C-alpha positions in Angstrom: 0.0 0.0 0.0 1.3 3.4 -1.0 0.8 5.9 1.8 0.3 9.5 0.8 0.3 12.8 2.7 -1.5 15.8 1.1 -0.1 19.2 1.9 -2.1 22.2 0.5 -3.7 25.2 2.2 -6.8 24.8 0.0 -9.3 22.4 1.5 -11.0 21.8 -1.8 -7.7 20.9 -3.5 -7.0 18.4 -0.8 -10.5 17.0 -1.0 -10.2 16.6 -4.8 -6.9 14.7 -4.6 -8.2 12.6 -1.7 -11.2 11.6 -3.8 -9.0 10.6 -6.8 -6.3 8.7 -4.9 -8.7 7.1 -2.3 -10.4 5.2 -5.1 -7.2 3.2 -5.9 -6.8 -0.1 -4.2 -3.0 0.4 -3.7 -3.1 4.0 -2.5 -4.1 5.4 0.9 -4.2 9.0 2.0 -3.0 8.9 5.6 -2.9 12.6 6.5 -3.6 16.1 5.3 -1.6 19.3 6.1 -2.8 22.9 5.6 0.7 24.4 5.8 4.3 23.5 5.4 5.1 23.2 9.1 2.2 20.8 9.6 3.5 18.8 6.5 6.9 18.4 8.2 5.3 17.4 11.5 2.9 14.9 9.9 5.7 13.4 7.8 7.6 12.6 10.9 4.6 11.2 12.6 3.0 9.2 9.8 6.1 8.4 7.6 4.2 8.5 4.3 5.7 7.1 1.1 4.8 10.2 -0.9 4.1 13.8 0.1 2.1 15.9 -2.5 3.4 19.3 -1.5 2.0 22.7 -2.6 4.6 25.4 -2.9 2.7 28.4 -1.7 1.5 27.7 1.9 1.3 29.7 5.1 3.6 29.3 8.1 6.2 27.5 6.1 6.3 27.3 2.3 6.7 24.0 0.4 10.3 24.5 -0.5 11.4 24.9 3.1 9.2 22.1 4.2 10.7 19.9 1.5 14.2 20.9 2.6 13.5 19.9 6.2 11.9 16.6 5.2 14.8 15.6 3.0 17.4 16.7 5.5 15.9 14.4 8.2 17.7 11.1 8.0 14.8 9.3 9.6 12.6 10.4 6.7 14.9 9.2 4.0 12.2 6.9 2.6 9.7 9.8 2.2 9.5 11.2 -1.4 8.2 14.7 -2.0 6.3 15.7 -5.2 5.8 19.4 -5.7 2.3 20.6 -6.7 2.5 23.7 -8.9 0.7 25.9 -11.4 3.9 25.7 -13.5 3.5 28.7 -15.7 3.3 31.0 -12.6 5.5 29.3 -10.1 9.2 30.2 -10.1 10.1 28.0 -7.2 10.0 24.5 -8.7 13.6 24.4 -9.6 14.5 25.3 -6.0 12.3 22.5 -4.8 14.1 20.0 -7.0 17.4 21.3 -5.6 16.0 20.9 -2.1 15.4 17.2 -2.8 11.9 16.9 -4.3 11.5 13.8 -6.4 9.5 15.6 -9.1 6.5 17.8 -9.7 2.9 17.8 -11.0 0.8 20.6 -12.2 -2.4 21.0 -10.1 -4.7 20.6 -13.0 -3.2 17.3 -14.1 -5.5 14.6 -15.3 -6.5 12.1 -12.5 -4.8 9.2 -14.3 -1.5 11.2 -14.4 -1.8 12.0 -10.7 -2.3 8.3 -9.9 0.5 7.3 -12.2 2.8 10.0 -10.7 2.3 8.8 -7.1 3.1 5.2 -8.2 6.2 6.2 -10.1 7.7 8.2 -7.2 6.7 5.6 -4.7 8.6 3.1 -6.9 11.8 5.1 -6.6 11.8 7.1 -9.9 11.7 10.8 -10.3 8.7 12.4 -11.9 10.0 14.5 -14.8 8.1 14.7 -18.1 10.6 15.4 -20.9 8.9 18.5 -22.3 8.3 20.1 -18.9 11.8 19.2 -17.6 13.5 20.9 -20.6 11.4 24.0 -20.2 12.0 24.1 -16.4 15.7 23.7 -16.6 16.0 26.2 -19.5 14.3 28.8 -17.4 15.8 28.2 -14.0 19.2 26.5 -14.3 21.0 29.7 -14.8 19.6 31.0 -11.4 21.5 28.4 -9.4 23.8 30.0 -6.9 25.6 26.9 -5.7 27.0 24.8 -8.6 28.4 21.5 -7.7 31.8 20.4 -9.0 31.6 18.2 -12.2 32.3 14.6 -11.6 35.7 13.3 -12.7 35.5 11.5 -16.0 36.5 8.1 -14.6 33.8 8.2 -11.9 31.3 7.2 -14.4 31.8 4.6 -17.2 31.2 5.8 -20.8 27.9 4.0 -20.8 26.9 5.5 -17.5 27.8 9.0 -18.7 25.7 8.4 -21.8 22.7 7.3 -19.8 23.2 10.2 -17.3 23.1 12.6 -20.2 19.9 11.1 -21.6 18.2 11.2 -18.1 19.1 14.9 -18.0 16.8 15.5 -21.1 13.9 14.0 -19.2 13.8 10.7 -21.1 12.2 7.7 -19.5 13.9 4.3 -19.0 12.0 2.9 -22.0 13.0 5.8 -24.2 16.7 5.5 -23.2 16.5 1.8 -23.8 15.1 2.4 -27.3 17.8 5.0 -28.1 20.7 2.8 -26.9 19.1 -0.5 -28.1 19.4 -2.1 -24.6 16.7 -3.4 -22.2 14.9 -1.2 -19.8 16.1 -3.4 -16.9 19.7 -2.6 -18.0 19.0 1.1 -18.0 17.5 0.9 -14.5 20.6 -1.0 -13.3 22.9 1.7 -14.8 20.9 4.5 -13.2 21.0 2.8 -9.8 24.8 2.7 -10.1 25.0 6.3 -11.2 22.9 7.5 -8.3 25.1 5.5 -5.9 28.3 6.9 -7.3 27.1 10.5 -7.2 25.3 10.1 -3.8 22.0 11.3 -5.3 18.5 10.4 -4.2 16.8 9.8 -7.5 16.7 10.8 -11.2 15.2 14.2 -10.4 18.4 15.0 -8.5 20.4 13.6 -11.3 18.8 16.1 -13.7 19.7 19.0 -11.3 23.3 17.6 -11.0 23.7 17.3 -14.7 22.9 21.0 -15.3 24.6 22.4 -12.2 27.8 20.4 -12.9 28.0 21.7 -16.4 27.5 18.4 -18.2 24.2 19.6 -19.7 22.9 23.0 -20.5 19.5 24.6 -21.4 18.3 23.6 -24.8 20.9 20.7 -25.0 19.8 17.7 -27.1 16.5 19.4 -28.0 
């Protein structure tokens, strides 16, 4: 059972998400928070698998709440998905840097919301290719704390190739098709890449690729 915490200051938004997710046999909404501070507290209390986190909330915003959850070693298994009205929200990139595993727009289709929760609970980042490229292009240059690029021999040539493809937002299946290997092989490579770079998931890998200078806005479009 995938346990979900809803964090949004709008009661109707939470009710809508609860209605959609509550109808799935493998998903349970275990708690609701009306502000970021409550989201942090309930995450520590209920240990959900996934937190659906709004950015703009009172008391504590979603970015700071995400930062606190990710920084708590006891909550390492908790994955945060940012909820945003993407066209107007300039904080998504900061949330990914803080450790969020991906993002969803609030008006997403129910089937995409459900799929997104399952994807993140399964350990993958939630980064649609088209939205990822647009996001990075707009916000990558705003980063104030670039990380050093990894030494060339830290990743094998195949791992470097796959890391670069992940940075464009491609799924495992798309990478497998491009490289003519199996999806299982791609997943194994990504697991090794994340371990070598000490990253949580593929969302963090995308951020790392741009901040380390391996990738750049508009790259591989």
